[in-house]
C-alpha positions in Angstrom: 138.8 212.2 137.3 135.5 213.0 135.8 135.0 216.6 134.9 131.3 217.4 134.5 131.9 221.2 134.3 132.1 222.9 130.9 135.1 225.2 130.3 134.0 228.6 129.0 133.4 232.3 129.6 130.2 233.6 131.2 129.4 237.3 130.9 126.4 239.1 132.3 123.6 239.3 129.7 122.9 242.9 130.8 126.5 243.9 130.3 126.6 242.3 126.9 123.5 244.1 125.9 124.9 247.5 126.9 128.2 246.9 125.1 126.4 245.8 121.9 124.0 248.8 122.1 126.9 251.3 122.6 128.8 249.7 119.7 125.8 249.8 117.4 125.4 253.5 118.2 129.0 254.4 117.3 131.4 253.7 114.4 134.5 253.9 116.6 135.6 250.3 116.5 137.3 249.3 119.7 140.7 247.8 118.8 142.6 249.5 121.6 143.1 246.5 123.9 145.1 244.6 121.3 146.3 247.2 118.9 148.1 249.3 121.6 149.1 246.6 124.0 152.8 246.4 125.1 154.6 243.3 123.9 154.6 241.8 127.4 151.0 242.5 128.1 148.2 240.0 128.2 147.6 238.7 124.7 151.1 240.0 123.7 153.7 238.1 121.7 155.7 236.9 124.6 153.7 234.6 126.8 156.6 233.8 129.1 156.6 237.4 130.3 154.2 237.9 133.2 152.7 234.4 133.0 151.2 234.7 136.5 149.8 238.1 135.7 148.3 236.6 132.6 146.7 233.8 134.6 145.3 236.2 137.2 143.8 238.4 134.6 142.2 235.6 132.7 140.9 233.8 135.9 137.4 235.4 135.8 137.0 234.0 132.2 137.7 230.5 133.2 135.0 228.2 134.7 135.0 224.7 136.1 138.1 222.7 135.6 140.2 225.4 133.9 139.5 227.7 136.8 140.7 225.1 139.3 144.0 224.7 137.5 144.5 228.5 137.3 143.8 228.8 141.1 146.3 226.0 141.9 149.0 227.7 139.8 148.3 231.1 141.5 148.2 229.6 145.0 151.6 228.1 144.8 153.5 229.0 141.6 156.8 227.7 142.8 155.3 224.2 143.4 153.6 224.4 140.0 156.9 225.1 138.3 158.3 221.9 139.8 155.3 219.7 139.4 154.7 217.2 136.6 151.6 217.6 134.6 150.0 214.6 136.5 150.9 216.1 139.8 149.3 219.5 138.9 146.2 217.7 137.6 145.9 215.8 140.9 146.4 218.9 143.0 143.8 220.8 141.1 141.3 217.9 140.9 141.4 217.8 137.2 143.2 215.8 134.5 146.3 216.1 132.4 144.1 216.9 129.4 142.6 219.9 131.2 146.1 221.1 132.2 147.1 220.9 128.6 144.0 223.0 127.6 144.9 225.5 130.3 148.4 225.9 128.9 147.0 226.7 125.4 144.4 229.1 127.0 147.2 231.2 128.5 149.3 231.1 125.4 151.7 228.2 125.7 152.1 225.3 123.3 152.4 222.7 126.2 153.1 222.1 129.8 156.8 222.2 129.6 156.7 225.8 128.3 154.3 226.8 131.1 156.6 225.3 133.7 159.6 227.2 132.3 157.6 230.4 132.2 156.5 230.1 135.8 160.0 229.1 136.9 161.5 232.2 135.2 159.0 234.5 136.7 159.3 233.2 140.3 163.1 233.4 139.9 162.9 237.0 138.9 160.6 237.6 141.8 163.0 236.1 144.3 165.9 238.2 142.9 163.8 241.3 143.2 162.6 240.5 146.8 159.0 240.2 145.9 158.7 236.6 146.9 158.5 237.4 150.6 155.2 236.1 151.8 153.2 237.0 148.7 150.2 234.7 148.7 150.7 233.5 152.2 147.7 233.8 154.5 148.1 236.4 157.2 147.5 234.7 160.5 145.8 236.3 163.6 149.0 236.1 165.6 151.4 237.4 162.9 153.6 240.2 164.1 153.0 243.6 162.4 156.5 243.5 161.1 155.7 240.4 159.0 152.3 241.8 157.9 154.0 245.0 156.8 156.6 243.0 154.8 153.9 241.0 153.1 151.8 244.1 152.2 154.9 245.9 150.9 156.0 242.9 148.8 152.5 242.4 147.3 152.1 246.1 146.5 155.6 246.3 145.0 154.8 243.4 142.7 151.5 244.9 141.8 153.1 248.2 140.8 155.7 246.4 138.7 153.0 244.2 137.0 150.9 247.3 136.4 153.9 249.1 134.7 154.3 246.1 132.5 150.7 246.0 131.5 150.2 249.8 131.0 150.2 251.0 127.4 151.7 254.5 127.5 150.3 255.3 124.1 146.8 254.8 125.7 147.7 257.0 128.5 148.8 259.6 126.0 145.5 259.4 124.1 143.6 259.7 127.4 145.6 262.8 128.5 145.1 264.5 125.1 141.4 263.9 125.2 141.0 265.1 128.9 143.2 268.2 128.3 140.9 269.3 125.4 137.6 268.1 126.9 134.8 270.7 127.7 133.6 268.3 130.3 135.0 265.2 132.1 132.7 262.7 133.9 134.2 260.1 136.2 132.1 257.0 137.2 132.7 254.4 139.8 131.0 252.5 142.6 132.2 251.6 146.2 136.0 251.6 146.4 136.3 252.7 142.8 134.2 255.7 143.6 136.8 256.8 146.1 139.6 256.5 143.5 137.5 258.5 141.1 137.0 261.3 143.6 140.8 261.5 144.1 141.2 261.9 140.4 138.4 264.5 140.3 140.2 266.4 143.1 143.5 266.4 141.2 142.1 267.5 137.8 139.9 270.2 139.5 143.0 271.8 141.0 144.5 272.4 137.5 141.3 273.8 136.0 139.8 270.8 134.3 136.0 270.9 134.3 135.5 267.5 135.9 132.8 265.8 138.0 132.9 262.5 139.9 129.5 260.7 140.1 128.6 258.1 142.6 124.8 258.4 142.4 123.5 256.4 139.4 120.6 258.8 138.6 122.8 261.9 138.7 125.5 260.1 136.8 123.1 259.0 134.1 121.7 262.6 133.8 125.2 263.9 133.3 126.2 261.1 130.9 123.0 261.8 128.8 124.2 265.4 128.4 127.6 264.3 127.0 128.6 265.6 123.6 131.4 264.7 121.2 134.6 266.0 122.7 133.6 265.3 126.3 135.3 262.5 128.2 133.9 259.8 130.4 136.2 257.7 132.7 134.8 254.5 134.2 136.7 252.8 137.0 136.1 249.1 137.9 138.6 246.6 139.0 136.6 243.7 137.6 135.1 245.6 134.7 131.8 244.0 135.5 130.2 246.6 137.8 126.8 247.1 136.2 126.2 250.7 137.2 129.6 251.8 135.8 129.0 249.9 132.6 125.6 251.6 132.2 127.0 255.0 132.8 129.9 254.7 130.4 127.6 253.2 127.8 125.3 256.2 128.0 128.1 258.6 127.6 129.5 256.5 124.7 126.1 256.7 123.0 126.2 260.5 123.1 129.6 260.7 121.4 131.9 261.1 124.4 135.4 259.6 124.4 135.2 256.7 126.9 138.1 255.5 129.1 138.1 252.3 131.2 140.4 251.7 134.1 140.2 248.0 134.9 142.3 244.9 135.6 140.6 242.8 132.9 141.1 243.7 129.2 138.3 241.4 128.1 135.7 242.7 130.6 132.5 244.3 129.4 133.8 247.7 130.6 137.0 247.4 128.6 135.1 246.1 125.5 132.9 249.2 125.7 135.6 251.9 126.1 137.6 253.7 123.4 140.7 253.8 125.6 141.7 251.1 128.1 144.1 251.6 131.0 145.1 248.3 132.7 146.1 247.6 136.3 147.4 244.5 138.1 146.8 243.4 141.6 148.3 241.2 144.3 145.7 240.1 146.8 146.5 239.4 150.4 144.5 238.2 153.4 141.9 240.9 154.3 142.8 242.7 151.0 141.1 240.9 148.2 141.7 242.0 144.6 139.1 244.7 144.7 140.8 246.3 147.7 144.4 245.7 146.6 143.6 247.3 143.3 143.4 250.7 144.9 147.1 251.5 144.9 147.8 250.5 141.3 144.7 252.4 140.2 145.9 255.5 142.0 149.4 255.2 140.3 147.8 255.0 136.8 145.6 257.9 137.5 148.4 259.9 139.0 150.4 259.3 135.8 147.3 260.3 133.7 146.9 263.5 135.8 150.5 264.5 135.4 150.3 263.9 131.7 147.3 266.2 131.5 149.1 268.8 133.5 152.1 268.6 131.1 149.8 269.2 128.2 148.1 272.2 129.9 151.2 273.5 131.5 150.5 277.3 131.5 146.9 276.8 132.5 147.8 274.3 135.2 150.5 276.4 136.7 148.2 279.4 136.8 145.4 277.4 138.4 147.8 276.1 141.1 148.8 279.5 142.0 145.3 280.9 142.2 143.9 277.9 144.2 146.9 278.0 146.6 146.4 281.7 147.2 142.6 281.2 147.8 143.1 278.6 150.5 146.2 280.0 152.1 144.3 282.0 154.6 142.7 278.9 156.0 146.0 277.3 157.0 147.0 277.3 160.6 149.3 280.1 161.5 152.9 279.0 162.3 154.4 280.1 165.6 156.9 282.9 165.1 
Protein backbone atom coordinates (compact mmCIF):
# COMPACT_ATOMS: atom_id res chain seq x y z
CA UNK A 1 0.00 0.00 0.00
CA UNK A 2 1.05 3.58 -0.55
CA UNK A 3 2.18 5.34 2.60
CA UNK A 4 2.15 9.10 2.11
CA UNK A 5 2.78 9.86 5.78
CA UNK A 6 6.26 10.64 6.98
CA UNK A 7 7.45 8.74 10.04
CA UNK A 8 8.91 10.97 12.69
CA UNK A 9 8.57 12.84 15.97
CA UNK A 10 6.67 16.09 16.38
CA UNK A 11 7.17 18.10 19.57
CA UNK A 12 5.54 21.39 20.45
CA UNK A 13 7.71 24.34 19.37
CA UNK A 14 6.87 26.15 22.60
CA UNK A 15 7.92 23.19 24.72
CA UNK A 16 11.16 22.82 22.79
CA UNK A 17 11.91 26.52 23.33
CA UNK A 18 11.34 26.24 27.07
CA UNK A 19 13.53 23.17 27.32
CA UNK A 20 16.33 24.82 25.34
CA UNK A 21 16.12 28.02 27.40
CA UNK A 22 16.28 26.11 30.67
CA UNK A 23 19.22 24.06 29.47
CA UNK A 24 21.10 27.12 28.30
CA UNK A 25 20.59 28.72 31.71
CA UNK A 26 21.99 25.76 33.60
CA UNK A 27 25.12 23.63 33.37
CA UNK A 28 23.43 20.60 34.88
CA UNK A 29 23.36 18.26 31.91
CA UNK A 30 20.35 16.00 31.90
CA UNK A 31 21.60 12.44 31.53
CA UNK A 32 19.22 10.93 34.07
CA UNK A 33 16.78 9.25 31.72
CA UNK A 34 19.46 7.01 30.29
CA UNK A 35 22.22 7.01 32.89
CA UNK A 36 20.05 5.77 35.77
CA UNK A 37 17.52 3.66 33.86
CA UNK A 38 17.00 0.08 35.05
CA UNK A 39 18.15 -2.64 32.59
CA UNK A 40 14.57 -3.53 31.62
CA UNK A 41 13.39 0.06 31.21
CA UNK A 42 12.70 1.84 27.95
CA UNK A 43 15.97 2.24 26.13
CA UNK A 44 17.61 -0.43 28.29
CA UNK A 45 19.76 -3.32 27.16
CA UNK A 46 17.02 -5.94 27.06
CA UNK A 47 14.35 -5.07 24.49
CA UNK A 48 12.44 -8.32 25.06
CA UNK A 49 11.59 -7.19 28.59
CA UNK A 50 8.44 -5.04 28.65
CA UNK A 51 8.08 -4.79 24.87
CA UNK A 52 4.44 -3.68 25.08
CA UNK A 53 5.37 -1.10 27.69
CA UNK A 54 8.12 0.11 25.38
CA UNK A 55 5.69 0.40 22.46
CA UNK A 56 3.12 2.20 24.58
CA UNK A 57 5.68 4.70 25.86
CA UNK A 58 7.01 5.41 22.38
CA UNK A 59 3.57 5.69 20.78
CA UNK A 60 3.32 9.51 21.04
CA UNK A 61 6.63 9.81 19.18
CA UNK A 62 5.42 7.77 16.22
CA UNK A 63 3.45 9.37 13.41
CA UNK A 64 1.70 8.01 10.34
CA UNK A 65 2.47 4.45 9.37
CA UNK A 66 4.65 3.61 12.38
CA UNK A 67 1.89 4.78 14.70
CA UNK A 68 -0.62 2.48 12.98
CA UNK A 69 1.66 -0.52 13.46
CA UNK A 70 2.13 0.36 17.13
CA UNK A 71 -1.62 0.74 17.69
CA UNK A 72 -2.28 -2.62 16.04
CA UNK A 73 0.27 -4.35 18.27
CA UNK A 74 -1.19 -2.77 21.41
CA UNK A 75 -4.79 -3.49 20.41
CA UNK A 76 -4.21 -7.25 20.10
CA UNK A 77 -0.71 -8.29 21.18
CA UNK A 78 -1.59 -11.99 21.20
CA UNK A 79 -2.64 -11.81 17.55
CA UNK A 80 0.47 -9.83 16.70
CA UNK A 81 2.66 -12.53 18.23
CA UNK A 82 1.07 -15.09 15.88
CA UNK A 83 0.83 -12.96 12.72
CA UNK A 84 3.30 -13.03 9.86
CA UNK A 85 4.93 -9.76 8.90
CA UNK A 86 2.59 -9.54 5.89
CA UNK A 87 -0.49 -10.12 8.06
CA UNK A 88 0.52 -7.44 10.58
CA UNK A 89 1.19 -5.03 7.73
CA UNK A 90 -2.26 -5.69 6.24
CA UNK A 91 -4.03 -5.32 9.60
CA UNK A 92 -2.30 -2.01 10.25
CA UNK A 93 -2.77 -0.73 6.69
CA UNK A 94 0.97 -0.43 6.13
CA UNK A 95 3.68 -2.51 4.43
CA UNK A 96 6.23 -5.14 5.53
CA UNK A 97 8.97 -2.50 5.15
CA UNK A 98 7.18 -0.26 7.67
CA UNK A 99 6.80 -3.17 10.10
CA UNK A 100 10.53 -3.77 9.81
CA UNK A 101 11.23 -0.09 10.56
CA UNK A 102 8.89 -0.35 13.53
CA UNK A 103 10.82 -3.34 14.88
CA UNK A 104 14.08 -1.40 14.74
CA UNK A 105 12.44 1.67 16.30
CA UNK A 106 11.50 -0.35 19.39
CA UNK A 107 14.90 -2.04 19.67
CA UNK A 108 14.62 -5.30 17.74
CA UNK A 109 16.76 -6.47 14.84
CA UNK A 110 13.80 -7.88 12.95
CA UNK A 111 10.22 -9.07 13.04
CA UNK A 112 11.02 -12.55 14.37
CA UNK A 113 12.57 -11.03 17.48
CA UNK A 114 9.57 -8.74 17.97
CA UNK A 115 7.16 -11.68 17.75
CA UNK A 116 9.17 -13.65 20.30
CA UNK A 117 9.26 -10.67 22.64
CA UNK A 118 5.50 -10.13 22.44
CA UNK A 119 4.80 -13.85 22.84
CA UNK A 120 7.01 -14.05 25.93
CA UNK A 121 5.32 -11.04 27.50
CA UNK A 122 1.77 -12.18 26.80
CA UNK A 123 2.73 -15.59 28.20
CA UNK A 124 3.96 -14.01 31.41
CA UNK A 125 0.78 -11.96 31.60
CA UNK A 126 -1.40 -15.05 31.29
CA UNK A 127 0.53 -16.87 34.01
CA UNK A 128 0.19 -13.84 36.30
CA UNK A 129 -3.52 -13.42 35.60
CA UNK A 130 -3.17 -9.99 33.98
CA UNK A 131 -4.58 -11.10 30.65
CA UNK A 132 -8.16 -11.01 31.89
CA UNK A 133 -9.96 -8.52 29.67
CA UNK A 134 -7.04 -6.08 29.45
CA UNK A 135 -7.64 -4.00 26.35
CA UNK A 136 -11.18 -5.24 25.87
CA UNK A 137 -13.81 -2.54 25.40
CA UNK A 138 -16.22 -2.27 28.33
CA UNK A 139 -19.73 -2.71 26.99
CA UNK A 140 -22.83 -0.88 28.32
CA UNK A 141 -24.40 -4.14 29.47
CA UNK A 142 -21.29 -5.66 31.07
CA UNK A 143 -21.94 -6.83 34.64
CA UNK A 144 -20.03 -4.94 37.32
CA UNK A 145 -18.21 -8.11 38.29
CA UNK A 146 -16.60 -8.22 34.84
CA UNK A 147 -15.86 -4.49 34.86
CA UNK A 148 -14.20 -4.85 38.27
CA UNK A 149 -12.07 -7.72 37.00
CA UNK A 150 -10.95 -5.71 33.99
CA UNK A 151 -10.04 -2.65 36.06
CA UNK A 152 -8.18 -4.77 38.62
CA UNK A 153 -6.25 -6.59 35.90
CA UNK A 154 -5.33 -3.33 34.14
CA UNK A 155 -4.24 -1.61 37.35
CA UNK A 156 -2.26 -4.64 38.50
CA UNK A 157 -0.42 -4.72 35.20
CA UNK A 158 0.20 -0.97 35.35
CA UNK A 159 1.68 -1.28 38.84
CA UNK A 160 3.98 -4.09 37.74
CA UNK A 161 5.11 -2.15 34.67
CA UNK A 162 5.70 0.95 36.78
CA UNK A 163 7.87 -1.03 39.19
CA UNK A 164 9.89 -2.28 36.21
CA UNK A 165 10.31 1.23 34.83
CA UNK A 166 11.08 3.00 38.08
CA UNK A 167 14.73 3.74 38.76
CA UNK A 168 15.17 3.56 42.53
CA UNK A 169 18.40 5.55 42.38
CA UNK A 170 16.35 8.42 40.94
CA UNK A 171 13.82 8.05 43.77
CA UNK A 172 16.74 8.17 46.21
CA UNK A 173 18.08 11.37 44.63
CA UNK A 174 14.63 12.97 44.72
CA UNK A 175 14.10 11.99 48.37
CA UNK A 176 17.46 13.41 49.44
CA UNK A 177 16.76 16.67 47.60
CA UNK A 178 13.27 17.07 49.10
CA UNK A 179 14.42 16.18 52.63
CA UNK A 180 16.99 18.99 52.53
CA UNK A 181 14.97 21.55 50.55
CA UNK A 182 14.07 24.90 52.15
CA UNK A 183 11.06 24.97 49.80
CA UNK A 184 9.27 22.43 47.60
CA UNK A 185 6.90 23.47 44.80
CA UNK A 186 4.58 20.99 43.10
CA UNK A 187 3.11 21.80 39.69
CA UNK A 188 0.35 20.00 37.79
CA UNK A 189 -2.81 20.63 35.83
CA UNK A 190 -6.20 18.91 35.86
CA UNK A 191 -5.90 15.32 37.14
CA UNK A 192 -2.18 15.77 37.77
CA UNK A 193 -3.03 18.69 40.05
CA UNK A 194 -5.09 16.35 42.24
CA UNK A 195 -2.18 13.94 42.47
CA UNK A 196 0.12 16.85 43.35
CA UNK A 197 -2.20 18.00 46.11
CA UNK A 198 -2.14 14.50 47.60
CA UNK A 199 1.66 14.63 47.69
CA UNK A 200 1.56 18.10 49.22
CA UNK A 201 -0.77 16.82 51.95
CA UNK A 202 1.56 13.92 52.78
CA UNK A 203 4.76 15.96 52.88
CA UNK A 204 3.08 18.74 54.85
CA UNK A 205 2.19 16.29 57.64
CA UNK A 206 5.88 15.48 58.19
CA UNK A 207 7.00 19.11 58.31
CA UNK A 208 8.27 19.58 54.75
CA UNK A 209 7.73 23.20 53.53
CA UNK A 210 5.72 22.33 50.43
CA UNK A 211 3.17 24.07 48.21
CA UNK A 212 1.05 22.64 45.40
CA UNK A 213 0.15 25.18 42.70
CA UNK A 214 -2.69 24.83 40.21
CA UNK A 215 -2.99 28.49 39.22
CA UNK A 216 -0.35 29.30 36.60
CA UNK A 217 0.23 32.91 37.73
CA UNK A 218 0.72 31.96 41.37
CA UNK A 219 2.84 29.02 40.35
CA UNK A 220 5.07 31.18 38.17
CA UNK A 221 5.49 33.69 40.98
CA UNK A 222 6.57 30.93 43.35
CA UNK A 223 8.86 29.34 40.73
CA UNK A 224 10.48 32.73 40.06
CA UNK A 225 11.40 32.97 43.76
CA UNK A 226 13.13 29.59 43.71
CA UNK A 227 16.74 29.36 44.79
CA UNK A 228 19.44 26.68 44.60
CA UNK A 229 18.51 23.97 47.06
CA UNK A 230 14.78 24.31 46.46
CA UNK A 231 12.91 21.53 44.69
CA UNK A 232 10.24 21.74 41.97
CA UNK A 233 8.16 18.68 41.09
CA UNK A 234 6.22 18.70 37.81
CA UNK A 235 3.52 16.06 37.22
CA UNK A 236 2.22 15.27 33.75
CA UNK A 237 1.33 11.87 32.32
CA UNK A 238 2.13 12.95 28.77
CA UNK A 239 4.98 15.25 29.74
CA UNK A 240 3.59 17.73 27.24
CA UNK A 241 1.33 19.91 29.40
CA UNK A 242 2.45 23.43 28.49
CA UNK A 243 1.70 25.05 31.83
CA UNK A 244 3.61 22.42 33.81
CA UNK A 245 6.59 22.66 31.45
CA UNK A 246 6.62 26.46 31.79
CA UNK A 247 6.48 26.32 35.58
CA UNK A 248 9.23 23.71 35.86
CA UNK A 249 11.39 25.62 33.37
CA UNK A 250 11.08 28.79 35.45
CA UNK A 251 12.11 26.97 38.62
CA UNK A 252 14.96 25.31 36.73
CA UNK A 253 16.25 28.67 35.52
CA UNK A 254 16.41 29.88 39.13
CA UNK A 255 18.58 26.97 40.22
CA UNK A 256 15.99 24.67 41.80
CA UNK A 257 16.39 20.91 41.53
CA UNK A 258 13.64 19.79 39.15
CA UNK A 259 11.79 16.46 39.23
CA UNK A 260 9.44 15.17 36.53
CA UNK A 261 6.80 12.50 37.11
CA UNK A 262 5.68 11.29 33.68
CA UNK A 263 5.04 8.21 31.57
CA UNK A 264 7.23 9.36 28.69
CA UNK A 265 11.01 9.56 29.18
CA UNK A 266 11.56 11.53 25.96
CA UNK A 267 8.86 14.10 26.61
CA UNK A 268 9.66 17.83 26.96
CA UNK A 269 9.02 17.68 30.71
CA UNK A 270 11.42 14.75 31.16
CA UNK A 271 14.07 16.38 29.00
CA UNK A 272 13.86 19.49 31.17
CA UNK A 273 14.10 17.83 34.58
CA UNK A 274 17.16 16.90 36.62
CA UNK A 275 15.44 13.79 37.99
CA UNK A 276 12.86 11.71 36.11
CA UNK A 277 10.41 9.31 37.76
CA UNK A 278 8.56 7.12 35.26
CA UNK A 279 5.13 5.52 35.44
CA UNK A 280 3.25 3.10 33.19
CA UNK A 281 -0.46 2.94 32.38
CA UNK A 282 -3.05 0.45 31.16
CA UNK A 283 -5.99 2.30 29.65
CA UNK A 284 -9.52 0.89 29.71
CA UNK A 285 -12.83 2.09 28.36
CA UNK A 286 -13.84 5.34 30.09
CA UNK A 287 -10.34 5.43 31.64
CA UNK A 288 -7.90 6.69 29.00
CA UNK A 289 -4.20 6.89 29.76
CA UNK A 290 -4.40 10.26 31.50
CA UNK A 291 -7.00 8.92 33.95
CA UNK A 292 -5.53 5.44 34.38
CA UNK A 293 -2.16 7.05 35.19
CA UNK A 294 -3.46 8.29 38.54
CA UNK A 295 -2.89 5.11 40.55
CA UNK A 296 0.66 4.46 39.28
CA UNK A 297 1.48 8.13 39.94
CA UNK A 298 0.20 7.85 43.50
CA UNK A 299 2.24 4.69 44.08
CA UNK A 300 5.45 6.39 42.93
CA UNK A 301 4.74 9.48 45.03
CA UNK A 302 3.88 7.33 48.06
CA UNK A 303 7.25 5.65 47.67
CA UNK A 304 8.94 9.03 47.38
CA UNK A 305 7.07 10.33 50.45
CA UNK A 306 8.09 7.33 52.56
CA UNK A 307 11.69 7.71 51.36
CA UNK A 308 11.64 11.35 52.51
CA UNK A 309 10.14 10.34 55.87
CA UNK A 310 12.89 7.74 56.32
CA UNK A 311 15.54 10.39 55.79
CA UNK A 312 13.90 12.82 58.20
CA UNK A 313 12.78 10.19 60.70
CA UNK A 314 13.02 12.14 63.96
CA UNK A 315 11.50 15.28 62.46
CA UNK A 316 8.76 13.31 60.72
CA UNK A 317 7.89 11.34 63.86
CA UNK A 318 7.66 14.51 65.93
CA UNK A 319 5.57 16.23 63.26
CA UNK A 320 3.13 13.32 63.16
CA UNK A 321 2.67 13.42 66.91
CA UNK A 322 2.11 17.18 66.99
CA UNK A 323 -0.31 17.23 64.05
CA UNK A 324 -2.25 14.24 65.36
CA UNK A 325 -2.60 15.91 68.75
CA UNK A 326 -3.71 19.17 67.15
CA UNK A 327 -6.60 17.60 65.22
CA UNK A 328 -7.57 14.98 67.79
CA UNK A 329 -10.19 17.19 69.39
CA UNK A 330 -12.08 17.46 66.11
CA UNK A 331 -12.73 13.74 65.78
CA UNK A 332 -16.17 12.46 66.59
CA UNK A 333 -16.44 11.15 70.14
CA UNK A 334 -16.84 7.37 70.42
CA UNK A 335 -19.78 5.96 72.33
CA UNK A 336 -18.70 4.71 75.72
